[in-house]
Every structure is written in structure tokens, then in C-alpha cells.
Steps between C-alpha positions, in 0.01 A plus 500: 500500500480339843419158348825514294701560817332207674560277199865607479551445873344152475726413206811614687390304809471185287833545322717560809473144641542354151820696442637411846439130432676526163811650663540229765821304448453138403720390791266216590616297199873554565631221725655601831867423554551169679842478668461124554483449120821698441776341289841615373602460135846561351585561139579754232263753349391370161255778409351814655162639394209713615152363441150487641527278809232235539547495878507869595297620202738793446791554265790317660869436448585134454816307433564150382751325723696212343602251766805274502295201377388700193145560617363854475261662747326836473543733797266793565719776643256783571281749320695662217444841659674384821796345316556822302451725802782326687712467183534123536686356202499136394692391191519178309785280623499643854527245778199519725369348814126530523279441799147423398181351630391177331 
């Protein structure tokens, strides 16, 4: 009976660090904001969608901003959860001024 307790305790001791490592946020791969690379874009909202963000790794709200010259850029707004929590609404055809890092 005592050997089962020792075995169980050893198993738990091995799993705790593994689980802690699995829960660490992958913040190392997300680039830090660089104010010197900031730029301002003006245009109208062409499309709004939520999708898996390749930069943050989470589900994010994005919009496509159509500029005066006809070019379209994608703007990552924030995690979808944040956008919904603060009831931010973006609709197609809205004029927008977006500040983003290049």
C-alpha cells in the first residue's frame, strides 16, 4: 500500500511542472509594440471579421481598411473577447482612422 502512495506522489511531482509549462502564455513570440514604427492610415471599413490571429495566436477581431488609393490593409483590433466586452462596433462603410505599427 505504501509503494502505491510513493508511486502516486512521484507521478504528481512529475506532472506539476509539465502542466505549469503547458499553461505559460506564448508571449515570447508576440512582438512588442514599437512606437517608432507607428503609422496612421485613413480609409473606410471594407470588411470586419473574427479569425485566428497569426501574430497574437488568439482569436482576434480584424477589419479590412480600404484607403483612398484603393489599396486594402488588414488591421488587427484586439482579441475578440476584448472587443465584445467593451461593445466596440465596426461596420462596413464606416470611415476609420487607424494607428498601427508597421
